[in-house]
C-alpha angles and dihedrals in degrees: 000000000000099000100055123121134168120236127189110214127206090257087065099247120132110225133189112227131190117190092337096312119115107232099183142333113252092238090055095048113121089244089062095039100118129130126230118246090250091055092048091050090049092051093048092047091049093052092048092049091050091050090048092049092050090049091053089049090053090048090055094046091046092052090053089050092048097245141097112261096162098133094195091052092045092051099038104021093120090055106053093173091056091044090053090047090055090051090048093051092049090049092049089049090054091050090049090054093046093055099037100037097096095057097036100045116092092204093053095039109042092190088071132232 
């Protein structure tokens, strides 16, 4: 890319420009595209809480149908200690989201993550 130059704007961001068009901000460049540990923890906790919620929904539907649709129990029923560990991790994920939601949520915190 022969016609690239870097420009520092008044807002403090370093941008890559080609023929007057901003291609990307330096902090959004793929090389800098890493997530903070807090954001990774939030994403993992969110996925686990969704999986736990879907499992509880299946438990409720299964009880109305007269069968066992508890996916964790069906997969790990022969290992009760591992099954309890899965429930513990999902519960801890829910607690993590409860206490970190205000600062991680874009809707609750307009300044972003």
